[in-house]
C-alpha positions in Angstrom: 3.7 -7.7 -19.4 5.6 -10.1 -21.3 9.1 -9.3 -19.6 7.2 -10.2 -16.1 5.8 -13.4 -17.6 9.3 -14.3 -18.7 10.3 -14.6 -14.9 7.7 -17.2 -14.5 7.4 -19.1 -17.8 9.8 -21.2 -19.8 8.9 -19.6 -23.1 6.9 -16.4 -23.8 5.6 -15.2 -27.4 4.5 -11.5 -27.3 2.7 -9.8 -29.8 0.6 -6.8 -30.6 -1.4 -5.2 -33.5 1.0 -2.3 -33.9 4.8 -1.6 -33.1 5.1 -0.6 -29.6 8.7 -1.5 -29.7 8.1 -5.3 -28.0 7.4 -8.4 -29.6 5.8 -9.4 -33.1 3.3 -7.2 -35.0 0.3 -9.4 -35.2 -3.3 -9.1 -34.9 -4.4 -11.7 -32.5 -8.2 -11.9 -33.7 -7.1 -12.3 -37.5 -5.4 -15.0 -39.3 -5.1 -18.7 -38.4 -5.9 -20.0 -34.8 -2.4 -20.7 -32.8 -2.4 -23.4 -30.0 -0.7 -22.0 -26.9 -0.5 -23.4 -23.2 -1.6 -19.8 -21.9 -2.9 -16.7 -23.7 -2.4 -13.6 -21.3 -3.4 -10.3 -22.4 -4.8 -6.9 -21.6 -7.1 -6.5 -24.8 -8.7 -3.4 -25.7 -12.0 -3.2 -23.9 -14.3 -3.2 -27.0 -12.6 -6.1 -28.3 -12.0 -8.2 -24.9 -15.1 -10.6 -25.4 -13.5 -11.7 -28.9 -10.2 -12.0 -27.4 -11.7 -14.4 -24.5 -13.6 -16.3 -27.1 -10.6 -17.0 -29.4 -8.3 -17.8 -26.5 -10.7 -20.2 -25.2 -10.6 -22.1 -28.6 -6.9 -22.3 -28.9 -5.4 -22.6 -25.2 -4.4 -26.1 -23.7 -4.1 -24.7 -19.8 -6.1 -21.5 -19.9 -6.2 -17.7 -20.4 -6.1 -14.7 -18.3 -7.6 -11.2 -19.3 -6.6 -7.9 -17.7 -9.9 -5.9 -18.4 -12.2 -3.6 -17.1 -14.7 -5.0 -14.2 -17.7 -4.2 -16.3 -16.7 -6.9 -18.4 -18.5 -9.4 -16.1 -22.1 -7.4 -16.6 -24.1 -7.4 -19.7 -27.1 -9.8 -20.5 -25.5 -10.4 -23.7 -22.1 -11.0 -22.9 -23.4 -13.6 -20.2 -25.5 -15.2 -22.8 -22.6 -15.7 -25.2 -19.7 -16.2 -22.8 -20.0 -16.2 -19.3 -23.1 -18.6 -18.7 -21.6 -21.5 -20.3 -17.9 -20.9 -19.9 -17.6 -18.7 -16.7 -14.0 -17.8 -15.7 -12.5 -19.8 -12.7 -11.2 -17.0 -11.1 -12.1 -13.2 -10.9 -9.2 -11.2 -9.2 -10.5 -7.7 -8.6 -8.0 -4.7 -7.8 -8.7 -3.1 -4.6 -6.7 -0.2 -5.6 -7.5 1.2 -9.3 -4.6 0.8 -11.5 -3.7 3.9 -13.5 -3.5 3.6 -17.1 -2.4 6.8 -19.1 -2.5 6.7 -23.3 -2.5 2.7 -22.7 0.5 2.6 -20.7 0.8 1.9 -16.7 1.4 5.1 -15.0 2.6 6.0 -11.4 -0.3 8.4 -11.7 -3.5 7.5 -9.9 -6.1 6.8 -9.0 -8.1 5.9 -12.1 -11.7 6.3 -12.6 -11.7 2.6 -14.1 -11.6 -0.4 -12.1 -9.8 -3.5 -13.3 -9.8 -7.2 -12.6 -7.9 -10.2 -14.0 -10.5 -12.9 -15.3 -8.8 -16.3 -15.6 -10.2 -19.4 -17.4 -8.2 -22.6 -16.4 -9.3 -25.6 -18.5 -8.9 -28.0 -15.6 -11.2 -26.3 -13.3 -14.0 -26.0 -16.3 -17.4 -26.4 -14.8 -16.2 -25.6 -11.2 -17.6 -22.3 -9.5 -16.0 -19.0 -10.2 -13.7 -17.9 -7.4 -13.8 -14.2 -6.5 -10.5 -12.9 -4.8 -9.2 -9.3 -4.2 -5.8 -8.1 -5.4 -4.9 -6.0 -1.8 -3.7 -2.2 -2.1 -0.4 -3.1 -0.8 0.4 -5.4 -3.5 1.5 -2.7 -6.0 4.3 -1.2 -3.5 5.5 -4.9 -2.9 5.7 -6.0 -6.6 6.6 -2.8 -8.8 9.8 -2.0 -10.2 10.9 1.4 -11.7 11.3 -0.2 -15.0 7.7 -1.1 -14.9 6.7 2.4 -15.9 6.9 3.8 -19.6 9.3 6.6 -19.5 7.2 8.5 -22.2 4.5 8.7 -19.6 5.1 11.3 -16.8 4.8 9.8 -13.3 
């Protein structure tokens, strides 16, 4: 994800809780809160709400989470986060994204649906926009290097 972001942002700081061979080893949810323009992440689903809340406290421009679509469900999450600070954009993948052991895979389809949830500070208070990421987007945008060679195609 960080490689693609580097194509669009002047500076990208990548980190993960374990050594996956890329970026700094750091637990985003622990330690001091660091200010960033954007936080763009694919957090573990069980921690996605905590990631969103922390990112909303520390970002100047916004945050984007790639998460399971069911993230937008649930009365508890609605009360804690979504009611008072809803995302400005929900971009739902029409074609399911296949992850195998945490890595993007050519294999598919997946039994899990994913969406990008985006919060933009300058649009806070506006209605949430819902959009769809069309199925042909994958063929138009993917590259051979996008797939981890350790995961079979």
